[in-house]
N, C-alpha and C positions, 0 to 999 in steps of 0.2 A: 662762212666768211661774212655774209651780210649780218647775221646775228651779232657777231663780234664787233662789226663796224657800228651797229646800232648802239651797243653798249658804250663804245668810245664816244659817239656823238652825245649820248645821254650824259655821260660823265663830264664831258667838256662843256655842256650847256649851262652848268652852274658856276657862277663866279667864285664861290667859296672853294670849290674843288680845283678850279684853275689857279687860285692863289696857293693852295696846298702844293700843286704841281710846281709852281714857280719857286716855292720855298724848298722843295726837294731838289730842284735843279740847282739852286744857289748853294744849298748845303745838303749833299747826299748823306744818307744813313741816319736820319733823325728818328728818335723815338716818338711814341705817341705824346708823351709829356712835353717834349721839346716843340712838337708841332702845335700842341695846345697853347703853350706859352706864347708862341709867335703869332697867334691869331685870336681874334675876339670871339671865340666859340667855346662851348663847353667841351669837356673831354669826350662826352658821349656823342656830340655832334661831329667832332673831328673823326672819331672812330667810325661813325656811320658813313661819312664821306670817304674815308680811306677804304672801307669795305667795298663801296661802289667802284672806286678807282682800281682796287685789286681785281674785282670781277671783270673790269674792262681791260685788265692786263696793263694798265698805265702805271701801276705801282707794284713793285716786287718787295718781298721782305726776306730778311735773313735773321735768324735767331742767334744772339750772342749771349749765352747764359740765360738770364731771365729777361733780357731786353729783346725787343723785336725792332729791328732797324728797317726803315722804309727808304726805298730808292725809286727814283723816276725810271720808268722803262719807256724810252722814246720810240720804240719800234711801232706801236699802234698809231702814233701820230704821223710817223713817216708813211705808213700804209695809207692813212687817210689822205695825206698830201698827194701821194702817187695816184690814188684812185679818184679823188674828188677835186683837187686843186689843179694839178698838172694838166689834166685834160682840158680844163677851161682856159689855161694859159696858152696852150698850143696854137689855137687859131690867131690869137693876138700876136704871138711871136712869129708865126708864118706870115701874117700881114706885114709886120715890120720888116721881115727879111725880103719880102716881095717889093716893098716900097724902097728899101735900100738898093736892091738890084735894079729897079726901074730908074732911080735917081742916078745911080752910077752909070747906067747905060746911056742916059741922056747926056752925061758929061762927055762921053766918048764920041758922040755923033754930032 
């Protein structure tokens, strides 16, 4: 699991790869050619970024004839959120709940 998470962090660390993911979120099922047209990168650069995104399981592909369609896979991002972001939110949310309880308790007495 940690190795998979490391690949996700590595993939998300690059702004070009994040833009590709945004593009696939906005328009699922794009070909390499369509992704290349939408970004100021060479076809080879987009292909290399997609390979890293696929290795991190952030992009899945489907063959349709000679075309290879690319789709965003949000599952690794959700796992990252659950593992790394949610646990840091919990103390803040617990503190807010305790403050709310304390303030509401003061109004009663």
